[in-house]
Steps between C-alpha positions, in 0.01 A plus 500: 500500500636842395370734781569809287484707813648851451722645758331706769659841592275605777366798316167590660392650165515166340143408418573129510647507849275212625542308182868458572433308833209307330731375216777412750246318715380316198841390404586401851173300523605315178841432650328403828351214310856392438588541874693842493619586846432836664872583428450438129178721498663779677810472270277514193308800648839688566609434147174661366587828652663766274862559580545820712128575508295587821360151520848341507622748768188413708561132456871536604416715795209269612579334834590128475201398696265664242655308210585157659194340365292551190197588712689771709626646159162530358380654825776762500432561122125566581601752777750690275272491194142466635210433265311817395137409517297607203190701579194281433237649277151525651192381315425843360846536365484159344168579335641823366798318365263242323318778351809644340580170319357580155527390150424721211331429167845557326659238732246228410616253232870577570753272665703593821784335669428343848772311676685461182205371297289665233126504592207685382441827682157410611619174662771686681250754611253241630782327698603832656146598602432159642817515710410847625138398575621190687723721710222741618305253539180581323309191623174635404618580152367859529767650276453266203228715348700816549807342344289372206324835462838665464642253252517587121187469302644213297571293819161583637329377180680165531460444875139504611403668823376154620853417630451623857808353677863588451581155389220485243560849369889451466455152350252649241753767407781253472277266283435780227590378171761737356341504153159589655672776701683651201176507304318666789780761526466575131120540537560742792749695282252534214231614752716776624583614154 
């Protein structure tokens, strides 16, 4: 296994501060399956610190009792670089965020890249709104109608209002035949002209 863990310099501005320790732990866990000792884990950790950086200086200055076991080292790391808790969004903020997830008539029928794969924009949009709706949660599906009402005319024409739940609505959007969608887009364009 190539851990591919970049060296950590201790810079608090580093946005991937916690990712360093997660990648290191992941590699150590992998090694643990092969019976790595605490000394090997700690040695690996120290080799992952950027030469001359604040993190290396911290490690070198760390009292021996705080780096004599892997657990002690992880505890000391957490004290020095504590996790910054992300502010959780309340239901109102999540609903507002859901309302901002839009797709335009112009985006319909196009392809977009999602996780390295090309997908139709309406499918990516359906996936995104379903994830956002599930996070709220909108267990009574009260926002489905609002989302449908705010969708482009071509999409509304192909997804009936009878789809009352997020799963039904998003599945219906995903199931739209691309040829039917393109036909409907052309019809909407000619209606505007």
